[in-house]
C-alpha positions, 0 to 999 in steps of 0.5 A: 500500499503506498504511503504519502507523507504530508508534513504539517506546519505545527512547529519549526515551520514544519521541518520537524514533520518533514524530517520525521517523514523522510527518515523512514527505515528501509523497506517502508517507502514514503512519497513526501510532498511539501509542508502543508501540501495536502492538495498535492498529496491528493493529486499524487494519490489520484495519479497512482489510482489513474494508472489502473483506471481510465476513467480516473485518468481521464478526469485527472487529465481534465482537472489538470487542463483546468489548472492550466487554463486558470494559470494562463488566465492569471498570467494574462491578467497580470500582464495588464496591471500598470504600475506608477513608479516614483523615483523621488 
């Protein structure tokens, strides 16, 4: 059974949790995501499931395409922002 470790930022900026996850003994592999990376852990879990399920794979592809669209739209909006700079 795959194990996905999600370090939580409770103390030491989550570094203590991160180190605890990555120091698993041999024979116990753990995929580790970023501190407070529950969303990425969920996506990783779905990617694992999608290997054996075409419906899940298709839905994951659709979801990732929607993320791409949101990023492209956000980038376009950022390009329209104008700033007035003062040098004195």
